[in-house]
C-alpha positions as CSV (number, residue, x, y, z in Angstrom):
1,X,138.1,126.7,38.5
2,X,140.3,126.7,35.5
3,X,141.0,130.4,34.9
4,X,144.6,131.5,35.2
5,X,145.8,134.8,36.5
6,X,147.6,136.7,33.8
7,X,150.3,139.2,34.6
8,X,149.1,142.6,35.7
9,X,150.6,145.7,37.4
10,X,147.4,146.2,39.5
11,X,147.4,145.1,43.2
12,X,146.2,141.6,43.6
13,X,142.7,140.9,45.1
14,X,142.3,138.1,47.6
15,X,140.7,136.0,44.9
16,X,143.5,136.5,42.5
17,X,146.1,135.6,45.1
18,X,144.2,132.4,45.9
19,X,144.0,131.6,42.2
20,X,147.8,132.0,41.9
21,X,148.2,129.6,44.7
22,X,145.9,127.1,43.0
23,X,147.8,127.5,39.7
24,X,151.2,126.9,41.3
25,X,149.9,123.9,43.3
26,X,148.5,122.4,40.0
27,X,151.9,122.9,38.4
28,X,153.5,120.8,41.2
29,X,151.0,118.0,40.8
30,X,151.3,118.0,37.0
31,X,155.1,117.9,37.1
32,X,155.0,114.9,39.4
33,X,152.6,113.1,37.0
34,X,155.0,113.9,34.1
35,X,158.0,112.5,36.0
36,X,159.8,115.8,36.1
37,X,160.2,115.9,39.9
38,X,163.1,114.4,42.0
39,X,162.3,113.0,45.4
40,X,161.3,115.9,47.7
41,X,163.7,118.4,46.0
42,X,163.2,120.9,43.2
43,X,161.2,124.0,43.5
44,X,158.6,126.2,41.8
45,X,157.9,129.8,42.7
46,X,155.6,132.6,41.7
47,X,155.9,136.4,42.4
48,X,152.9,138.0,43.9
49,X,154.1,141.6,44.3
50,X,154.7,144.1,41.6
51,X,158.4,144.3,42.2
52,X,158.6,140.5,42.3
53,X,160.3,140.3,45.7
54,X,157.3,138.6,47.4
55,X,156.7,135.1,46.1
56,X,155.1,131.8,46.7
57,X,157.3,128.7,47.1
58,X,156.8,125.0,48.0
59,X,157.5,124.0,51.6
60,X,160.7,122.2,52.4
61,X,160.8,118.4,51.9
62,X,157.3,118.1,50.4
63,X,156.7,115.8,47.5
64,X,155.3,117.5,44.4
65,X,152.4,115.1,44.3
66,X,151.1,116.3,47.7
67,X,151.4,120.0,47.4
68,X,148.2,122.0,48.2
69,X,147.5,125.7,47.4
70,X,147.0,126.6,51.1
71,X,150.4,125.1,52.1
72,X,152.6,127.2,49.8
73,X,155.0,129.5,51.6
74,X,154.7,133.3,51.1
75,X,158.2,134.7,51.3
76,X,160.0,138.0,50.9
77,X,163.3,137.8,49.1
78,X,164.5,140.9,50.9
79,X,163.9,139.4,54.4
80,X,167.3,138.4,55.7
81,X,165.8,136.3,58.5
82,X,163.9,133.9,56.3
83,X,166.2,131.0,56.9
84,X,166.1,131.4,60.6
85,X,162.3,130.7,60.8
86,X,160.9,127.3,61.8
87,X,159.2,127.0,58.4
88,X,162.2,128.1,56.5
89,X,162.4,126.8,52.9
90,X,165.0,124.5,51.5
91,X,168.4,126.4,51.3
92,X,168.8,125.7,47.6
93,X,165.3,127.1,46.9
94,X,166.1,130.2,48.8
95,X,169.4,130.5,47.0
96,X,168.0,130.1,43.5
97,X,164.5,131.4,43.7
98,X,165.1,134.1,46.3
99,X,167.9,135.6,44.3
100,X,166.0,135.5,41.0
101,X,162.9,137.1,42.5
102,X,165.1,139.8,44.2
103,X,166.9,140.6,41.0
104,X,164.7,139.8,38.0
105,X,161.2,141.3,38.4
106,X,160.3,140.1,34.9
107,X,160.7,136.5,36.1
108,X,157.2,136.2,37.6
109,X,157.2,132.4,37.7
110,X,160.3,130.3,38.2
111,X,160.3,126.6,37.6
112,X,163.4,124.6,38.4
113,X,163.5,120.8,38.0
114,X,165.8,117.9,37.0
115,X,163.6,116.2,34.3
116,X,165.0,113.1,32.6
117,X,165.7,114.4,29.1
118,X,166.6,118.0,30.1
119,X,169.0,116.7,32.7
120,X,170.5,114.2,30.2
121,X,171.3,117.1,27.9
122,X,172.7,119.1,30.9
123,X,175.2,116.3,31.4
124,X,176.7,116.8,28.0
125,X,179.8,118.9,27.3
126,X,177.5,121.0,25.0
127,X,174.1,121.1,26.7
128,X,172.6,123.7,24.3
129,X,169.2,123.3,22.8
130,X,170.0,123.0,19.1
131,X,167.2,123.9,16.7
132,X,166.5,120.6,15.0
133,X,162.7,120.7,14.9
134,X,160.1,123.3,15.7
135,X,159.9,122.5,19.4
136,X,163.6,123.0,19.9
137,X,163.7,126.0,17.6
138,X,161.2,127.6,20.0
139,X,164.2,128.3,22.3
140,X,166.6,129.5,19.7
141,X,168.7,132.3,21.1
142,X,166.3,132.5,24.1
143,X,168.0,130.2,26.6
144,X,171.1,130.8,28.7
145,X,173.7,128.0,29.2
146,X,175.5,127.7,32.5
147,X,178.7,125.7,32.5
148,X,179.9,126.9,35.9
149,X,178.3,124.3,38.2
150,X,179.8,124.7,41.6
151,X,178.1,122.0,43.7
152,X,174.7,122.2,45.5
153,X,173.2,125.6,45.0
154,X,172.6,126.4,48.6
155,X,174.7,129.6,49.2
156,X,174.0,133.2,48.4
157,X,176.9,133.7,46.0
158,X,175.7,130.8,43.8
159,X,172.3,132.4,43.6
160,X,173.9,135.7,42.5
161,X,176.0,133.8,39.9
162,X,173.0,132.1,38.4
163,X,171.2,135.4,38.1
164,X,174.2,136.8,36.2
165,X,174.2,133.7,33.9
166,X,170.5,134.0,33.2
167,X,171.0,137.7,32.3
168,X,168.2,138.8,30.0
169,X,167.2,135.3,28.9
170,X,164.1,133.7,30.3
171,X,165.4,130.1,30.5
172,X,168.6,128.3,31.4
173,X,170.2,125.0,30.7
174,X,172.1,124.3,34.0
175,X,175.1,122.2,33.1
176,X,175.7,119.2,35.4
177,X,172.4,120.1,37.1
178,X,169.0,120.5,35.3
179,X,166.8,123.2,33.8
180,X,165.3,126.5,34.9
181,X,162.4,128.2,33.1
182,X,160.8,131.6,33.9
183,X,157.8,133.4,32.5
184,X,154.9,135.8,33.1
185,X,152.5,133.3,34.6
186,X,152.3,129.7,35.8
187,X,150.4,128.7,32.6
188,X,153.0,130.2,30.2
189,X,156.0,129.1,32.2
190,X,154.7,125.5,32.6
191,X,154.0,125.4,28.8
192,X,157.6,126.5,28.2
193,X,158.9,123.8,30.5
194,X,156.7,121.2,28.8
195,X,158.1,122.1,25.4
196,X,161.7,122.4,26.7
197,X,161.5,118.8,28.0
198,X,160.0,117.7,24.7
199,X,162.8,119.4,22.8
200,X,165.4,117.8,25.0
201,X,163.8,114.4,24.4
202,X,164.0,114.9,20.7
203,X,167.6,115.9,20.9
204,X,168.6,113.0,23.1
205,X,166.9,110.6,20.7
206,X,168.5,112.2,17.7
207,X,171.9,112.1,19.3
208,X,171.4,108.4,20.1
209,X,171.2,107.5,16.4
210,X,174.8,108.5,16.0
211,X,173.9,110.4,12.8
212,X,174.7,114.1,12.3
213,X,172.0,116.6,13.5
214,X,170.1,118.5,10.8
215,X,170.4,121.9,12.6
216,X,168.3,124.7,11.1
217,X,170.1,127.7,9.7
218,X,170.0,130.7,12.0
219,X,167.5,132.6,10.0
220,X,165.1,129.7,9.9
221,X,165.5,129.0,13.6
222,X,164.7,132.6,14.4
223,X,161.7,132.7,12.1
224,X,160.4,129.5,13.8
225,X,161.0,130.9,17.3
226,X,159.1,134.1,16.5
227,X,156.3,132.1,15.0
228,X,155.7,130.5,18.4
229,X,155.0,133.9,19.8
230,X,151.6,134.1,18.0
231,X,150.5,131.0,19.9
232,X,151.0,132.4,23.3
233,X,147.4,132.0,24.3
234,X,147.7,128.3,23.6
235,X,149.6,128.0,26.9
236,X,146.5,129.0,28.8
237,X,144.4,126.5,26.9
238,X,147.0,123.8,27.5
239,X,147.2,124.5,31.3
240,X,143.4,124.7,31.6
241,X,143.1,121.2,30.0
242,X,145.7,119.8,32.3
243,X,144.1,121.4,35.4
244,X,140.8,119.9,34.3
245,X,142.3,116.5,34.3
246,X,143.5,117.1,37.9
247,X,140.0,118.2,38.9
248,X,138.7,114.9,37.7
249,X,141.3,112.7,39.4
250,X,142.4,114.6,42.6
251,X,141.2,118.1,43.1
252,X,142.9,118.3,46.5
253,X,145.6,120.5,45.0
254,X,143.1,123.4,45.0
255,X,142.5,123.2,48.8
């Protein structure tokens, strides 16, 4: 089944909740195939309640390539006893995803990874996504930059700090760390992560030439970013095609 659940304020049916599990499980498998994962760390989450506080998350210490829809944790960001349970999530996942889902209802899907090119940019003194082509311009003035890295993000206060840095933006370049992308659905958020890593790759390659970057003027960058908005439905077509490839090679993600 390749349909994705789009954001809605109506209560979820059992079928819709299952499809959200399937979509998120697919995102893990695809991220592993694209080499965006890192060992058994990094985390994806998806809000399943109207207020965003209840969400799906990957179990602790599970490789992205093995995640199944039925194994995703269903958590409540307002539950103070979560980390005391036998199946408690990774502390950094609870710190980052738990705080975002508790504080930012609009962030329905939250994808946090350390992909090669995005992380390479995050290692620079200036990790910003400069608009040098139409992919990088997609994020013009739409991505927060965190330069306050304070070690492993596994404590409550760090989660709160990251929420403040994210602010009203949807995405974040996490200096000395990685990237974080949020969105309305798994399909849209995964598509943004895909293009963010593509933009980072272009920038890293451009920097490697040693020549000056041809950065777009502000007005052109904003025009290009807005132009992307009319292609929003392409995210669903993209994700459907990627899921279809999983269905052909290893459909176990949907079990």
